[in-house]
N, C-alpha and C positions, 0 to 999 in steps of 0.2 A: 135632640134626636138620640135614640138609644144606640150604644156602641155594640153591645152583644145581645143577640136574641136569647130567649129562654131555651132550655134544653129541648123542649117539645115544640120547637118553632116550625116544624113541618118541612124542613129541608130534606131532600132525597137521601136515600140510604146508601148509594154507591160509595160515598166517602167513608161511611162507617165500615163498609166491607173492606175497603182498602186498608183502613187502620187495623182491622181484625187480622187481615192477611199478614201485615207486617209484624203484628204482635205475636202471631202464631208461628213465625218462621223458626226453623231448626237452628239453634245457636251454633252448632258445628258448621252448618252451611254458611252462616254469617261470617265465621272465622275464615273459612276457605275463600269466600268472596272478597273479604277485606285484604287478604294477601299480607305481604310484609308490611309491618308497621314502622316504616322508615320514611324519611322525607323524600327518598328517591322513588318510592312506589306509591302511586297516587290512585285514588278512586274518585267517586262522585259522579254527578250528572254530566251529560254531554256539554262540551264547551259552547258558550253563547257566541253571538256574532261579533267576536273580536278577532280581527285578522292577524295572522302571523306574518313573518317576513316572507317576501316572495320566494318561491322555490327556484325560479329561473335566476341564475347568478347575474345575468346582464340586467334584468329588470331590477333586481335588488341593488345593484351598483347604481343604476340611474335614479332609483328612489333615494338612495343615500346622498346623491349629489343634490337633489331637490331639498332634502331635509337639511343639508349643510348650508345651502344658500338661504333657506328660511331662518336658520339659526343665527345668521349674521344680523338679523333685524331686531328691533326692540322686542323684548319678550312681553308676555301678557301682564306682567306686573309694572311695566314702565309705560305710563300713559300720558298723552297730551289731550285733554278733554275737548275734542272737536271731531266732527264728521266731515270736515272739509276735504281731507285726503281721500277717504273712501268715496265721497260724492264725486270727486274729480275722476277717480278710477271708473266709477259707474258711467260717468258721462262719456269717456273715451271708449268704453266698451259697448255703448249704445243702450244703456239703462236695462240690462238683462233682468234685473230684479222686478221690473214692472211688467214682465211678460206672463206672469202667473199670479193668482191670488195667494195669500199667505196667512198663516197663523203665527203670531209673535208671542213669545213666552219670556217673562221676566219673573223675579222673585229671589229669595235667598236660598231656599232648599227645595228639592223636588222637581227642578226644571227638566232635567234630562229624563227621568222616569216618566214624567207627564208627557214630554215630547214623544217618547217611544210609544206610549199608549195612544196618543192622538194619531200618530203615524199608522199604528196597527189598525185602528178603527177606520181611517180613511182608506187604507189599502183594502180592507175587507169589503168596502163599498165600491171596489173596483176603480179607485182613482189612483193615478200614478203620483207617487209622493217623492219629494225631496226633503231630507231632514239634515239640519245643521246644528250640531251640539258641541259643547266643550266643557271641560278639557277631555282629552282622550285617555283611555285606560292603558292601552299598550301601543297602538299604532296611530299616527297622525291621520291615516286614511279613514279611521272610524268617524271622524268629525263630519264627513260628507257622505250621506247615504242616499241611494236611489232605490225605490221599491222595497224599502225595509232592510236593505243590506248595504254595508260600506262599499263605496266604489272601489274598483280594483286598483292595484298599484299602477297598472298601465294607464288607466284612465286618469288617475291622480296626476301622474307625470305629464300626460298629454294636456290636461287642463292647465297645469302650471306653465308649460311651454307655450301654450296658446296665449295666455294673458301676460307673460313675462315682458314682452316689448312695451306693452301699455303700462305695466307697473313701473318700468324704468323711465318711461316718459313722464309719469306723474311724479316720480321721485325727483326728477331734474327740475320740476317746477314748484316744488313745495319746500317750505323751510325745513321740514323733517321728512325723512323717507317713510314710506308706508311701513307699518309694524307687521310683525309675524301674524297677528290676529287679523289685521286689515287685509293682508294678502290672501289669507285663507278664506275670509269672508267673500272677497271678490271671486275666488275660485269656486266657492259654493254657488254663488248666484249665477255665475257663468255656466257651471255644470248643469244647474237646474234648467236654465233656458235652453241649453243645447240638447237636453234629454228628449223632448221637453217634458216637464212635469205638469200635472194638473193643479197641484197645490204644494207650497213649501211650508214646512214646519220649522221655525227658526227660533233657536234659544239665544238670548243675549249672552255676551261674554261677561260683562259686568255693568250693573246699573241699568241704563235705558236711554236717556236723552242723548248722551254723546257716545253711546256704544256704537261700534262699527256696523252692527247689524241694522241700525236704525235709519237706513235709507229706504226701507220698505214702508208702504202704507197698508198695514195689515187690516183685513176686514174683521178679524177677531184678535183681540189682545187678551192674553192670559197672565194673571199675576198669582203666582204660587205664594205660600206664606212668607212674609217679610220678617226678618229678624236681624240681629246685629252681625255683620260681617263686612270686611273691607271698610271699617269705620273711618279710617284715615282718608278715604277717598269719597265715600258716599254719605257720611253723616254719623252722628253718635246716638241717634234714637231711631226707632222704626219710622216715625213720622218724617224725619229728615231724609232717611233712605228712600222712603216712598216718593218723595218729590222727584228724585232722579229716575226712579223706575217708572213713574207715571208718564215719562216721555214717550213710551211706546203707544200710548192711547191716542189714536188719531180721530180726525173728524168723522162723525157718523158711524164709528166702529161699534162692535159689540164687545163689552168687557166682561170677562169671566173672572170673578174674584174668589180666590180661596179664602178661608177664614183668616182674618187679619187682626193684629193689635188695633185698638181703637184709634190711636193717632194716625196709623198708616191708612186705615180705612177712610178716615175723614179726608186725607189728602187725595187719595185715589178717586173717591166719589166727587170731590170738588173738581178735579181735572175732567172727569167724565161729563159733568154738567157743562163745563166751559166749552167742550167740543161736541156737544149734543150726542154723546155716545150712549148706547143702551147698556144697562148694567144688569148682570145676573150674579147674585151673591150666594156663596155656599152657606147653607143653614136656613136660607129663605126661599130662593127660587129653585135651588137644587141641593143635593147633599147625599150623605150616606144614611139610609134608613136603618139598616142592620148589617152586621158582619159576623161571621162564624169562622173560627179557625178550622182549616181543612188540611189534609195531607199535602205538603208542598206549597201551601199558599192559604187562600181564604175564599169563602163564599159570601157574596155580597147581594144586598138589595139596594139599588141606587134609585134616587128620585132625580130624574132629568127635567129638562125644560118642557118635555112633551108628555111626561107621565112616569110611571114606575117601571123599572127593569129589575126583575127578580132572578135568582139563581145564576148570578154572574160570577164565575170563578176566575180568579187571577192567581197565577203561580208566583206570587210575590208576598213577602211577609211584612207584617206591621200595620198598625192603624193608619200611619201616614200614607201608605200605599193605597189604602182604601179611599182616602181623601183625594189623593192624586187621581185615582180612577174616576171619581165623581167630577172633578174639575175637567179631566180629559173628555169625558162623555158630554158634558155641557158645552165644551168648546166645539166639538164636532157637531152637536145639535145646532149650535148657533151658526156654524159654517153652512149647514144645509137649510137654515131658515126655520128650524123647528121652534115653535113658540112665537114666531112672528109671521112669516109667510105661509107656514103649514102647521096645522094643529096636531097632526098625528105624530107619535114617537117614531124613532128609528126601528128598523126590523130587529126584534129581540134576538133571534137566532144568529143574525150577523154580528150583533154586538157581543153575544156570548162567545162566538167563535174567535172574534178579534182579541178580546181580553184574555182568553185562555192561551193564546199564543204569544203573549207579551213576555219579553225578557228585559233585564236591566243589569248588565254585567257590572260587578263591583258594588252592587247594592244588596247586602245580605245574601251574597252568593256563596253557596256551598261548593267548595272545590276539592274536598277530600273527606273521606270517612275513616274512622278508627285510627286516631280520634278525629272527630269532625273539625274541619278548618273552614271558617267563614270569613269572607272578605267584605268589608263595607267602607265606602269612601267618605264617611263622615269626617268633616274637617273643621267644624265650628261647634260651639256648645249646643245650639239648637238641633243641629243634625245628630250630634252625639246623644242627646237626650232621647230623640226619636228612635235611634238605633238601639239604645239600651232598653227602652220599653218593648221594642219589637223582639229583641233577643229573648227577653223574659217570657214573652207570650208564645213564640214560635218554637223555641228549643228548650228541652228539659235538661240543661247542663247541671250536673252536680258540682262542677268545678270549672270555671271559665278563666282561661289565661289570655291576657291581652298582649298584642304586639302593636306598639304605637310608634310611628315615625311621622312627625308633623313638619309643616313649613314654619319658618321663623317669623312670618308676618301674621300668624294666626293667634287667637286667644287660646293658647295651649293649656293654661291653667283651667279655664272653664271647660274645655274639652275633657281633660283628665278628671275633673270633679264630676262630670256627668257619667263617666264610666266607672268611677270608684265603687259604687254599690254593687256592680255586677262582676267585677274582676277580683278573683281570689289573689292573683299576682299579675304583675305587668312586666313585660320585657320591653325596655326602651331601645330604640334603634334609630337609624336614619337612612333615607333613600339617597339615590345618587344625584339628585337635583342640587343645583347651586343654591336653591331656596331652602333646602332642608335645614332644620334646626339641628345644631350639634347635639349628638347623643348625650354627652355629659351635661350640657346645659339643660336639655329636656329632662334628664334624670334627676337633676337637682330640684326641679319643680315637682316631679313625680314623687320624690321622697317626702316633700312637704304635704302632698295630698294623700299618699298611700301609707307612708311610714317606710322606713328603710328596709325592714324585713320583707316587704312585699314587692320590692323593686329590684330588677336585674337589668344590667346594661350589656348590650351586645351591639356595638356600632355597625357591624356588617349584617345586613338583612338576612342572608342565608343562615348565619349563626343564630340570629334571633328566632328564626322559624324553628330551627332544630331545638333550641332551648325551650321554646314554648310547647312544642309537641312533646318533648321529654317530660315537662312538668305536667302536662295534661294526662300523659300515660301513667303517671304515678297513681292515678285513681283506679287503675286496673282495666282490663279489657272491656268490661261491660258496665263500668261504673258511671259513665256519662261525662267524662272530661271533654273539654273542647277548647278551641283557640279562635279568637277574633282578631284579625289583622285590620288595623284602621288608622285614622289620623290624617290621611292624605290620599288623593287619587293616584299620585305617583307611587306611593308606598304600596298601594293595592295592586297597581299595574305590574310593578316589579315582582311582587309576591306571586301574582298569577303566572308569570313566566317561570319563576323558580319552582312552582308547584306543577309545572308541566301543562299549563293551560294555554300557552301561546305557541 
């Protein structure tokens, strides 16, 4: 399939008009709109759906109590590979996860963006949706969404209080207490049943077979591209990792497979055969026909299970987001029975409307102009390579400064090597998480990758942002310097707050 259409591909002219309008803007007006070029005065598009702290002091206090109680449990990096505890919790709660159909998503990269696209499509077809994703960018309440928006702090607290007695009951009967992620999963499934939702869109936390989310029997299983991550827990090759992720494929389900490494594809297809699942593969049954860079995103032609969908605009950057869109569309088609029970495609105008409204906070998200500051939560080499490609395509930076703060359990050398070709200089920092790699330790690796003259160390993230913006500004007001903050979802979330987006 072709990636980019020819220049005379026949796409409509409004996007060219927008480009022309931006090109012809009065430079003086641009300066006035930019305002002070300091860290404390921000520009950029409206904030995406990432909730801030509650304004009501009492609600904020109650939420902090819940957050503190959750923090006493095993974190998301400490695992005991079993679904016995979450299954016990579902049992005492009355199996809420079985009261609605679901779409289950696993893979290495692209899960959250794909989940958001699926949610947007389902919502556009007037279904009430519940979405469960992880990790969060700024607020834990982001993880549980109803009707396309994170649940309120009040509802999050109420849901926790409702299931807390049952959580404690299960804790007392198990060898290990329920983990942070298991409790949140129980909260999500209970909240969805209480709403009630018409369909749940559920992203695994890690893996598949023994992931806490895997107490659902999803009608549609989605596998985004598999690559190397969490190799100490999931396996050292894509094929080994695929064995764990294949655990979400259930009897008689429909499986939507993004493009996969050969060994991973073999494992996933074998599992599908074993459980009589129907398979749709990107590049064969569905895929990206063409894509064209547009202002603020890209214009796509997608081939779905029911036919072709043209002139689909998504306000997200990068080839990988086009592929995520193709996967999301196929998943929703499969949910509605397109290609099996019904031959006709989904309504094209509804599909266009849904995709045009998609957002994905922390994924090539522009949070400031002059200089442009972009946030991206790439945290492994595959994600970093995709981000680097997308940055080169979507932004015309003459000089790009990286701000990198990573977790200690990641392949940071591979991540840095993926960004080396696009970063003129890199500012090494660390976030506030206990998982954060020490800035000096990360800097030592960065020096080996970039050379000492291209590496600056600022352990405090606010200082790192200031330093990177100063370096980008050295290019001059209109020279095209930019900053990319990356390496960890936590780093990106904290940067969002510092840049006034929370």
